[in-house]
C-alpha positions as CSV (number, residue, x, y, z in Angstrom):
1,M,166.8,195.9,22.5
2,R,168.9,195.2,25.7
3,R,166.2,192.8,27.3
4,V,165.9,190.5,24.1
5,R,169.6,189.8,23.9
6,I,169.7,189.1,27.7
7,R,167.1,186.5,27.4
8,L,169.0,185.3,24.1
9,M,171.8,184.6,26.3
10,L,169.8,183.2,29.2
11,I,168.6,180.8,26.6
12,V,171.8,179.8,24.9
13,V,173.3,179.5,28.6
14,L,170.1,177.2,29.8
15,V,170.6,175.0,26.1
16,G,174.1,174.7,26.8
17,I,173.8,173.6,30.7
18,V,170.8,171.1,29.8
19,G,173.2,169.7,26.8
20,L,176.3,169.4,29.2
21,A,173.8,167.0,31.5
22,A,172.3,165.5,28.9
23,A,176.2,164.5,26.9
24,P,177.0,161.5,29.3
25,W,173.2,159.8,28.7
26,L,173.7,161.1,24.7
27,I,177.0,159.1,24.4
28,R,175.7,156.4,26.1
29,Q,172.6,155.7,23.9
30,F,174.9,156.6,20.6
31,W,177.6,153.4,21.4
32,E,174.3,151.4,22.7
33,V,172.6,152.0,19.2
34,R,176.4,151.4,17.1
35,G,177.4,148.4,19.0
36,S,173.8,147.0,19.1
37,N,173.8,143.3,17.9
38,T,170.8,140.8,17.1
39,V,172.3,138.3,19.6
40,R,172.4,141.3,22.6
41,R,169.4,142.3,21.8
42,G,167.4,139.1,21.9
43,V,169.6,138.5,25.2
44,R,168.0,141.6,27.0
45,L,164.7,140.9,25.5
46,F,164.6,137.4,27.1
47,T,164.9,139.3,30.3
48,Q,162.4,142.0,29.5
49,M,159.7,139.0,28.7
50,G,160.7,137.0,32.0
51,C,161.8,133.8,30.7
52,Y,164.9,133.3,32.8
53,S,162.4,133.8,35.9
54,C,161.3,129.8,34.5
55,H,164.3,129.0,32.7
56,G,167.1,130.1,34.8
57,E,169.5,132.9,34.2
58,L,170.5,132.4,30.3
59,G,168.4,129.5,30.3
60,R,171.2,127.3,32.3
61,Q,168.5,125.9,34.8
62,G,164.9,125.6,34.7
63,I,162.7,125.6,37.8
64,A,161.0,122.7,39.3
65,D,157.8,121.8,37.8
66,P,154.4,120.3,39.8
67,G,153.3,119.0,36.2
68,D,156.9,116.9,35.2
69,T,158.4,116.9,39.0
70,E,161.2,114.6,37.5
71,N,162.5,116.9,34.9
72,G,161.0,120.6,35.5
73,V,160.5,123.3,33.1
74,P,163.3,122.5,30.6
75,A,167.0,124.3,30.5
76,W,168.4,125.9,27.1
77,T,171.8,124.3,27.3
78,G,174.1,121.0,27.7
79,G,171.8,119.7,24.5
80,V,168.5,120.0,26.4
81,W,167.2,121.6,23.2
82,M,167.4,118.9,21.4
83,M,164.2,117.3,22.6
84,Y,162.3,120.2,21.5
85,V,163.2,122.0,18.5
86,K,165.5,121.7,15.6
87,N,165.1,124.7,13.9
88,D,165.0,128.6,13.5
89,E,160.8,127.5,12.5
90,E,160.4,125.6,15.6
91,I,162.2,128.3,17.6
92,R,159.8,130.8,16.0
93,K,156.8,128.8,16.8
94,W,157.5,127.5,20.4
95,I,158.0,131.4,20.9
96,D,155.6,132.8,19.3
97,E,152.7,130.4,20.2
98,G,154.1,128.7,23.1
99,S,154.1,125.1,21.1
100,T,155.6,123.8,18.3
101,A,153.1,121.7,15.9
102,D,154.0,118.5,17.1
103,D,153.3,119.4,21.0
104,H,149.9,120.4,19.2
105,E,149.5,116.9,17.6
106,H,150.6,115.0,21.1
107,S,148.5,116.9,23.2
108,D,144.4,116.5,24.1
109,D,141.6,118.0,25.8
110,S,142.6,116.2,29.4
111,D,145.8,118.0,29.6
112,E,148.0,114.2,29.4
113,G,149.6,115.4,26.2
114,S,153.6,116.7,25.9
115,G,152.6,120.4,25.5
116,H,150.5,120.4,29.3
117,R,152.4,120.6,32.1
118,G,152.2,122.2,35.1
119,I,153.9,125.4,34.1
120,K,153.0,126.4,30.3
121,M,155.3,127.6,28.3
122,P,153.2,130.8,27.4
123,A,152.7,132.5,23.9
124,Y,154.8,135.9,23.0
125,G,153.1,136.5,19.6
126,D,151.1,139.3,20.0
127,L,153.7,141.5,22.2
128,L,156.8,141.1,19.7
129,S,157.4,142.2,16.4
130,D,158.8,139.9,13.3
131,S,162.3,141.6,14.5
132,E,162.2,140.9,18.5
133,L,161.1,137.4,17.4
134,D,164.2,137.1,14.8
135,D,166.3,138.3,17.5
136,L,165.3,136.2,20.3
137,V,165.6,133.4,17.9
138,A,169.5,134.0,17.4
139,A,169.9,134.9,21.4
140,F,168.6,131.2,22.1
141,K,170.9,129.6,19.0
142,V,173.7,130.8,21.0
143,A,172.5,130.5,24.4
144,S,172.0,127.0,24.2
145,G,174.7,126.0,21.9
146,M,173.3,125.1,18.8
147,I,175.6,126.3,16.7
148,R,179.6,126.1,17.3
149,P,182.8,125.9,15.4
150,A,183.6,122.4,14.0
151,A,185.2,120.3,16.1
152,G,188.8,120.0,16.3
153,T,189.1,123.2,14.3
154,T,191.0,126.1,15.8
155,E,187.8,128.4,16.1
156,R,186.4,125.3,18.6
157,R,189.5,125.4,20.7
158,G,189.4,129.6,20.7
159,H,185.8,128.6,21.6
160,D,186.8,126.1,24.0
161,L,189.3,128.1,26.0
162,A,186.8,131.1,26.1
163,R,184.1,129.1,27.9
164,K,186.9,127.5,30.0
165,W,188.6,131.1,31.3
166,N,184.9,132.4,31.9
167,C,184.9,134.9,29.5
168,L,181.7,135.5,28.1
169,S,180.5,135.8,32.0
170,C,181.7,139.5,31.3
171,H,181.8,140.1,27.4
172,G,178.3,138.1,27.3
173,V,176.4,135.3,25.6
174,G,178.1,134.5,22.5
175,A,180.9,137.3,23.2
176,S,177.6,139.8,22.3
177,G,178.9,142.1,24.4
178,G,176.8,145.4,26.2
179,M,177.2,143.6,30.0
180,S,177.2,146.7,32.3
181,N,180.5,148.3,32.8
182,P,180.0,151.6,35.5
183,G,182.3,154.3,35.0
184,S,183.3,153.0,31.1
185,F,182.5,155.3,28.5
186,A,180.2,153.2,26.6
187,G,178.4,152.0,29.8
188,F,179.1,148.4,28.8
189,I,181.7,145.8,28.3
190,P,182.6,145.5,24.3
191,G,182.0,142.1,22.7
192,W,184.3,140.3,20.2
193,Y,182.9,141.2,16.9
194,G,180.8,144.0,15.6
195,N,181.8,147.9,15.9
196,D,182.5,148.0,19.6
197,F,185.4,145.1,18.7
198,G,186.3,147.3,16.1
199,D,187.0,150.4,17.5
200,L,188.8,148.8,20.4
201,V,191.1,146.3,18.2
202,K,192.7,147.4,15.0
203,D,194.7,144.4,14.2
204,R,196.1,141.3,15.6
205,K,198.7,143.0,17.5
206,E,196.5,144.9,19.5
207,F,194.5,141.8,20.5
208,D,197.5,140.3,21.8
209,Q,198.1,143.2,23.6
210,W,194.2,143.6,25.1
211,I,194.4,139.5,26.6
212,L,198.6,139.7,27.7
213,A,198.3,143.1,29.2
214,G,194.7,143.9,30.2
215,S,195.0,147.2,28.0
216,I,196.1,148.3,24.7
217,P,199.2,150.9,24.6
218,R,196.9,153.1,22.0
219,M,194.0,153.5,24.2
220,D,196.1,154.0,27.1
221,R,197.7,157.3,25.6
222,N,194.6,158.9,24.3
223,P,193.6,161.0,27.2
224,I,190.2,161.0,27.0
225,A,190.1,156.7,26.6
226,S,192.8,156.8,29.7
227,H,190.1,158.7,31.9
228,F,187.2,156.4,31.3
229,I,189.9,153.0,31.7
230,R,190.7,154.1,34.8
231,K,187.0,155.0,35.9
232,Q,185.6,151.9,34.9
233,R,184.8,149.3,37.7
234,I,185.4,146.4,36.0
235,S,188.8,146.2,34.1
236,M,190.3,143.6,31.4
237,P,192.3,141.2,33.6
238,E,196.0,139.9,32.4
239,Y,196.5,136.6,30.9
240,E,200.0,137.1,30.6
241,N,200.5,133.0,30.5
242,L,198.5,132.6,27.5
243,T,201.1,131.0,24.6
244,E,200.8,132.0,20.9
245,T,198.9,129.5,19.8
246,E,195.8,129.7,22.2
247,L,196.2,133.7,21.1
248,D,195.8,132.1,17.4
249,D,192.8,130.1,18.5
250,L,191.2,133.2,20.4
251,W,191.6,135.2,17.3
252,M,190.6,133.1,14.5
253,Y,187.4,132.6,17.3
254,A,187.0,136.1,17.3
255,A,186.7,135.7,13.4
256,W,184.1,133.0,13.6
257,L,182.1,135.4,15.5
258,A,182.2,138.0,12.9
259,Q,181.4,135.5,10.1
260,T,178.5,134.1,11.6
261,D,177.0,137.5,13.2
262,G,178.0,135.4,17.0
263,G,177.3,132.3,16.4
264,H,173.9,132.1,15.2
265,I,174.3,131.7,11.7
266,G,174.7,128.4,10.2
267,E,173.4,124.8,10.6
268,P,173.0,123.1,14.5
269,S,176.1,121.5,15.3
270,P,176.0,120.9,18.9
271,W,179.3,118.1,19.1
């Protein structure tokens, strides 16, 4: 009996040690799943599929193409997408088949069609599930700027202000979050909508505190939260000179992101 008890105690101790060792990984996995959204997943898939190798980081600048020395591989931003796709169906077809129906119609066996370039768009359909294709379509729409708040609105001013201050360099494409932040509780920088944003910002007052002071008093008073805030390598800067009107604009932009799931739901409105 004594040996049995000793063995049981050893098993309990070993399980405890393994649990403690795995706790940080389990916590990060939980928050990663909880904070996941279609744009964030799509951006990561673009990396995994090698899309940025040709289209540049986040699709901002394509590489030179020996088959099209004047234009090169197209970027996704700056309205370039309008030359290639018009809606979700065409984006999906580009990713799935490597071209659109119009592209097939203009091509021929002599490689002189619009779809035949030195660097050809590969087909990814056999590598991706339907849900992954959905994520890629959503991420492309947001990264390319196909859908934006209407010009002249409070939401659009917040959108433009976020870009003026390069907020999305840390908070991710379309403020979808997920950029790595070593030492932080979840392991990544939160987005401006979704579960991780709701956990961080409870109301408009906390939103203003977060932006103006770079921290939220409620989080600073929490011993666990404050511990990780001190440990994290990337900290929220203080934008103490922003006006009340600018804070209104940013708040409304965050609300627009929540309504449009990061800015991918709606009709294309690039201007």
